[in-house]
C-alpha positions as CSV (number, residue, x, y, z in Angstrom):
1,X,53.4,93.3,113.3
2,X,56.4,94.0,115.2
3,X,58.2,97.5,114.8
4,X,61.5,98.1,113.0
5,X,62.9,97.3,109.5
6,X,61.6,98.4,106.4
7,X,58.3,97.9,104.6
8,X,59.8,95.4,102.2
9,X,62.7,93.2,103.4
10,X,65.5,91.8,101.5
11,X,65.1,88.6,103.3
12,X,62.1,87.0,105.1
13,X,63.0,84.1,107.2
14,X,59.9,81.9,107.5
15,X,59.8,79.4,110.7
16,X,57.0,77.0,110.9
17,X,56.0,75.7,114.3
18,X,53.5,73.6,116.0
19,X,53.8,73.3,120.0
20,X,57.4,74.7,119.9
21,X,57.1,76.6,123.1
22,X,60.1,74.8,124.4
23,X,62.4,75.3,121.7
24,X,61.6,78.5,119.8
25,X,62.8,81.1,122.0
26,X,66.5,80.1,121.6
27,X,65.9,79.7,117.7
28,X,64.3,83.1,117.5
29,X,67.1,84.8,119.6
30,X,69.8,82.8,117.2
31,X,68.0,84.0,114.0
32,X,67.9,87.7,115.3
33,X,71.7,87.4,116.3
34,X,72.6,86.5,112.8
35,X,70.5,89.1,111.2
36,X,71.8,91.8,113.4
37,X,75.4,90.6,113.2
38,X,75.3,90.6,109.5
39,X,73.5,93.9,109.3
40,X,70.7,92.2,107.1
41,X,67.5,93.7,106.0
42,X,65.2,90.8,107.3
43,X,62.0,90.1,108.6
44,X,61.1,86.7,110.7
45,X,57.5,85.4,110.1
46,X,56.5,82.7,112.8
47,X,53.6,80.6,111.5
48,X,52.1,79.0,114.5
49,X,50.2,76.0,113.0
50,X,47.5,75.6,115.6
51,X,49.5,75.1,118.4
52,X,48.1,74.1,121.7
53,X,50.8,75.4,123.7
54,X,52.4,78.9,124.3
55,X,54.0,79.0,120.8
56,X,52.6,82.1,119.5
57,X,52.6,84.1,122.6
58,X,56.4,83.3,123.3
59,X,56.9,84.2,119.6
60,X,55.2,87.4,119.6
61,X,57.3,88.3,122.7
62,X,60.7,87.6,121.2
63,X,59.6,89.4,117.8
64,X,58.6,92.8,119.8
65,X,60.5,95.6,118.4
66,X,61.8,93.7,115.4
67,X,60.6,93.3,111.9
68,X,58.3,90.5,111.6
69,X,55.2,88.9,112.8
70,X,53.4,86.0,114.0
71,X,50.8,84.5,111.9
72,X,48.4,82.1,113.7
73,X,46.4,79.3,111.8
74,X,43.2,78.1,113.7
75,X,43.8,74.7,113.4
76,X,46.7,72.3,112.9
77,X,47.1,71.7,109.2
78,X,50.4,70.6,108.6
79,X,53.8,71.9,107.9
80,X,53.2,72.3,104.3
81,X,50.2,74.5,104.9
82,X,52.4,76.7,107.5
83,X,55.2,77.0,105.2
84,X,52.9,78.0,102.2
85,X,51.1,80.4,104.3
86,X,54.3,82.0,105.5
87,X,55.9,82.2,102.0
88,X,52.9,84.0,100.6
89,X,52.6,86.3,103.5
90,X,56.6,87.2,103.3
91,X,57.5,90.7,101.6
92,X,61.4,89.8,101.3
93,X,63.1,89.4,97.8
94,X,64.2,86.0,99.1
95,X,62.7,83.6,101.4
96,X,64.6,81.3,103.9
97,X,62.7,78.4,105.3
98,X,64.2,76.7,108.4
99,X,63.0,74.5,110.9
100,X,61.8,75.6,114.6
101,X,64.6,73.4,115.9
102,X,67.4,74.8,113.8
103,X,68.6,71.3,112.8
104,X,70.3,73.3,110.0
105,X,72.1,76.4,111.7
106,X,70.9,79.7,110.3
107,X,74.4,80.7,109.7
108,X,74.2,78.1,106.7
109,X,71.9,80.6,104.9
110,X,75.2,82.5,103.9
111,X,76.4,79.2,101.9
112,X,72.9,78.9,100.1
113,X,73.0,82.7,99.3
114,X,76.6,82.7,98.0
115,X,75.8,79.8,95.7
116,X,72.4,81.5,94.5
117,X,74.2,84.5,93.6
118,X,77.3,83.0,91.9
119,X,75.1,80.5,90.0
120,X,71.9,82.5,89.4
121,X,69.4,80.2,90.9
122,X,65.9,80.5,91.8
123,X,66.1,78.0,94.5
124,X,68.6,76.4,96.6
125,X,67.9,73.3,99.0
126,X,69.9,72.5,101.9
127,X,71.0,68.6,101.9
128,X,71.9,66.2,104.1
129,X,72.6,63.5,101.3
130,X,75.6,64.9,99.7
131,X,79.4,63.7,100.1
132,X,80.2,67.4,101.2
133,X,77.2,67.4,103.8
134,X,78.1,67.6,107.5
135,X,75.7,65.4,109.4
136,X,77.2,66.0,113.1
137,X,74.0,64.4,115.0
138,X,72.7,61.5,113.2
139,X,69.0,60.0,113.2
140,X,68.6,56.7,114.3
141,X,69.5,53.8,112.0
142,X,65.6,53.1,111.2
143,X,64.9,56.5,110.5
144,X,68.1,56.8,108.1
145,X,66.8,53.6,106.4
146,X,63.2,55.1,106.1
147,X,64.6,58.3,104.7
148,X,67.0,56.8,101.9
149,X,63.9,54.4,100.9
150,X,61.5,57.4,100.8
151,X,64.1,59.2,98.7
152,X,64.7,56.5,96.3
153,X,60.9,56.0,95.5
154,X,60.7,59.7,95.0
155,X,63.4,60.0,92.5
156,X,61.8,56.9,90.6
157,X,58.6,58.3,90.7
158,X,59.1,61.9,90.0
159,X,62.4,61.8,88.1
160,X,64.0,64.5,90.5
161,X,67.5,64.3,90.9
162,X,68.0,65.4,94.6
163,X,69.6,63.2,97.6
164,X,67.6,64.8,100.0
165,X,64.2,66.6,99.3
166,X,63.2,66.6,103.0
167,X,65.9,69.1,104.5
168,X,63.7,72.0,106.0
169,X,66.8,74.7,105.3
170,X,65.7,76.4,101.8
171,X,66.4,79.7,100.0
172,X,63.8,80.8,97.4
173,X,63.5,83.6,95.3
174,X,59.8,84.9,96.3
175,X,58.9,86.4,93.1
176,X,59.8,83.5,90.9
177,X,58.4,81.0,93.3
178,X,55.0,82.5,94.7
179,X,53.1,81.5,91.8
180,X,54.2,78.0,92.5
181,X,53.1,78.4,96.0
182,X,49.7,79.6,95.0
183,X,48.9,76.3,93.4
184,X,50.5,74.0,96.0
185,X,47.8,71.9,97.9
186,X,50.0,69.2,99.8
187,X,49.5,70.4,103.5
188,X,51.9,67.9,105.4
189,X,55.4,66.9,104.9
190,X,55.5,66.2,101.2
191,X,55.1,69.8,100.4
192,X,58.9,69.7,99.6
193,X,58.4,67.1,96.8
194,X,55.4,69.0,95.4
195,X,57.6,72.5,95.2
196,X,60.6,70.7,93.6
197,X,58.5,69.0,91.2
198,X,56.9,72.4,90.4
199,X,60.2,74.1,89.9
200,X,61.2,71.3,87.5
201,X,58.2,71.2,85.4
202,X,58.3,74.9,85.0
203,X,62.0,75.7,84.5
204,X,63.0,77.3,87.6
205,X,66.7,76.9,88.4
206,X,67.5,74.9,91.6
207,X,70.6,73.4,92.9
208,X,71.2,70.9,96.0
209,X,73.6,72.3,98.6
210,X,75.5,70.4,101.3
211,X,74.9,71.9,104.7
212,X,75.6,71.3,108.2
213,X,72.8,69.2,110.0
214,X,72.2,67.9,113.4
215,X,69.2,65.8,114.4
216,X,66.9,67.1,116.7
217,X,66.0,64.1,119.4
218,X,62.3,65.7,119.5
219,X,61.0,64.9,115.9
220,X,57.2,64.9,115.5
221,X,57.5,62.7,112.7
222,X,55.9,59.5,113.1
223,X,57.5,56.4,111.7
224,X,54.5,54.7,110.4
225,X,52.0,57.3,109.7
226,X,53.9,60.0,108.0
227,X,56.1,58.1,105.5
228,X,52.5,56.5,104.2
229,X,50.9,60.1,104.3
230,X,53.9,61.3,102.3
231,X,53.7,58.6,99.7
232,X,50.0,59.1,99.2
233,X,50.6,62.9,98.8
234,X,53.3,62.5,96.2
235,X,50.9,60.0,94.0
236,X,48.2,63.1,94.5
237,X,50.8,65.6,93.1
238,X,51.5,63.1,89.9
239,X,48.0,62.7,89.4
240,X,47.3,66.5,89.5
241,X,50.0,66.9,86.8
242,X,48.6,64.4,84.5
243,X,45.0,66.1,85.0
244,X,46.4,69.4,84.4
245,X,45.3,71.1,87.6
246,X,48.5,73.1,88.4
247,X,47.7,75.3,85.1
248,X,47.4,77.9,84.1
249,X,50.4,80.0,84.2
250,X,53.5,79.4,86.3
251,X,56.7,81.0,86.0
252,X,59.1,79.7,83.3
253,X,62.5,80.5,81.9
254,X,62.9,84.5,81.7
255,X,59.8,85.0,83.5
């Protein structure tokens, strides 16, 4: 664990990373600059999801002297597993999830934090799908079509109201959401849907917040394999609910 900071941070920034040695350095520098510039009591947790490049070594160099650490998983399990590992290791009162490419600028944390405070929320999810969202660099037409189609299917299957479940920028009340992460099983990209379904089933206060978003041209999401895997994982989540496999206790209103 890197030196500096308090034993228990107010904010934990969780960055899942897989073969991100090329992009991660500037990302961590920008996150650190945001933390320092705002005088935030924060830690940075990089979860290396079994990378085959120098991701972990680079992250350790960038975090030297800061509150935070690099968590290595022995094999590539998927973004959901990496995020779950990071959240369960976090010590902050709040947890900010952000992608290694910073498609949503880390400075948008302030927007989510303000809404969380003003509306007494447990979870705020960044969104590219609202009228007020600022999508400055768009995905290809095919990726946009597949994303909208997936979102329609998710809303129809789960009843979730959100226009964008998959944006990687989310702010969570750690104590309220930790019991959910302890029960989550989806290791791949549909973990966002699993989390939001659990939040709704157990009465957590969630809001979708418009954010700035810039598509990265180096996305690792497969246009064929990953949508099929995500759909299968969503069906698995619904099946687990019908079988009562997410019980016992999870946080309810006022917990």
